[in-house]
C-alpha positions in Angstrom: -61.7 48.1 -10.9 -61.5 50.4 -14.1 -61.1 53.7 -14.4 -62.8 57.0 -12.8 -65.7 58.4 -15.1 -66.8 62.0 -15.5 -70.3 62.5 -15.5 -70.3 63.3 -19.0 -69.2 59.7 -19.8 -65.5 60.7 -20.5 -62.5 59.7 -18.2 -60.4 62.9 -18.0 -60.9 66.2 -19.0 -58.9 66.3 -21.8 -55.7 68.3 -20.7 -53.8 64.6 -21.1 -52.2 65.2 -17.6 -54.0 62.8 -15.7 -56.4 65.4 -13.7 -59.9 64.2 -13.3 -62.5 66.1 -15.3 -64.7 68.8 -13.2 -63.8 70.8 -10.5 -62.5 70.6 -6.8 -66.3 70.3 -5.7 -67.2 67.8 -8.3 -63.9 65.8 -7.3 -65.5 65.9 -3.4 -68.5 64.8 -4.3 -67.6 61.8 -6.2 -64.3 60.9 -3.7 -67.6 60.7 -0.6 -70.0 58.8 -3.3 -67.0 56.4 -3.8 -66.2 56.2 0.3 -69.8 55.5 0.4 -69.7 52.6 -2.2 -67.0 51.2 0.0 -64.3 52.3 -2.7 -61.7 54.2 0.0 -58.7 53.8 -2.1 -60.3 55.5 -5.0 -61.9 57.7 -2.7 -58.3 58.8 -1.4 -57.2 59.7 -5.1 -59.9 62.4 -5.9 -59.9 63.7 -2.3 -56.1 64.1 -2.0 -56.5 65.9 -5.1 -59.4 68.2 -3.6 -57.3 68.9 -0.8 -54.3 69.7 -2.9 -56.6 72.6 -4.7 -58.4 73.3 -1.4 -56.2 72.9 1.8 -58.1 75.1 4.1 -61.6 72.8 3.4 -62.4 70.9 6.8 -65.2 69.0 4.6 -62.4 67.7 2.1 -60.0 67.2 4.8 -62.5 65.0 6.8 -63.5 63.1 4.1 -59.8 62.7 2.8 -59.2 61.1 6.1 -62.4 59.0 6.5 -61.2 57.4 3.3 -57.9 57.3 4.4 -58.8 55.2 7.1 -61.2 53.0 5.5 -58.1 52.1 3.1 -56.1 51.5 6.2 -53.4 54.5 5.5 -53.8 54.9 9.5 -50.8 57.3 9.3 -52.0 59.4 6.9 -55.6 59.4 8.3 -54.3 60.4 11.6 -52.4 63.4 10.0 -55.6 64.7 8.0 -57.7 64.2 11.5 -55.3 66.3 13.1 -55.5 68.8 10.9 -58.8 69.2 11.0 -58.7 69.0 14.4 -56.2 71.7 14.6 -58.4 74.1 12.6 -61.5 73.4 14.7 -60.6 71.9 18.5 -63.9 71.5 19.1 -64.7 69.0 16.1 -65.5 66.1 18.3 -65.4 63.7 15.2 -61.9 64.9 14.0 -60.9 64.2 17.7 -62.8 61.2 17.7 -60.7 59.7 14.1 -57.4 61.2 15.5 -57.9 58.8 18.6 -59.0 56.2 16.8 -56.1 56.5 14.3 -53.7 56.3 17.0 -54.9 53.1 18.6 -54.5 51.3 14.8 -50.8 52.7 15.1 -50.4 51.5 18.3 -49.9 54.9 20.1 -52.9 54.2 22.7 -51.8 57.3 25.2 -52.6 59.6 22.3 -55.5 57.7 21.3 -57.3 58.0 24.9 -56.6 61.7 24.9 -58.7 62.4 22.0 -60.8 60.2 22.5 -61.6 61.4 25.9 -61.8 64.5 24.3 -64.8 63.8 21.7 -66.6 61.8 24.7 -66.6 65.0 26.8 -68.2 67.0 23.8 -70.2 64.0 23.2 -70.8 62.3 26.5 -74.1 60.4 24.6 -72.3 58.8 21.5 -71.9 55.3 22.3 -69.0 54.5 19.4 -67.1 57.4 20.9 -67.5 55.3 24.7 -67.0 52.3 23.2 -63.6 53.3 21.7 -62.3 55.0 24.7 -63.2 52.1 26.9 -61.3 49.6 24.6 -58.0 52.3 24.6 -58.2 52.3 28.5 -58.3 48.9 28.8 -55.2 48.4 26.7 -53.6 50.9 28.7 -54.7 49.2 32.1 -53.2 46.0 31.0 -50.1 47.2 29.6 -49.5 48.5 32.7 -49.9 45.5 34.5 -53.4 46.3 36.2 -55.1 43.1 35.8 -52.3 41.4 37.9 -49.4 39.1 35.7 -50.1 37.1 33.0 -50.9 33.2 33.6 -49.3 30.7 31.8 -50.8 29.8 28.9 -52.4 33.2 28.2 -51.2 35.1 25.4 -48.4 37.1 25.7 -47.3 35.1 28.5 -43.3 34.6 29.0 -42.0 31.4 30.8 -39.2 32.6 33.9 -35.6 31.6 32.8 -34.7 28.4 33.8 -32.2 28.5 36.8 -29.2 26.8 35.8 -28.4 25.9 39.9 -31.8 24.6 40.4 -31.8 20.9 41.2 
């Protein structure tokens, strides 16, 4: 995959400490570009550095959360989306990200809560609606709302054999 290059062609800022060249805004822009180019793990590296330098920036934190999610780092993505949503509870995308991250971690109750908030804020967003429907269907299936599993269905466990039966 190579190394990250600074726009002037250099790979580091010359301080020998492994810090990427440029400033926080440069790291953010390059991180977003890496994310758009489908290199989320590399984007995480730059965006995490930017988030450390500017912890109050919602834009940096959201981009970091997206990169973490796309890199399969769902626990870290959840924490980053949560930070954005707690700083601005009306941020529908942060609520959505929190919800889908929670779903990937198997916490469908939390997922449903935050996806429902996102849908309430943006009722016309089909991505939000689809994610909420899927989470609610998972919760309903886990609760047995669709009746018992039939033999041969995924997750079906046969009843134990009765040793007293003839």
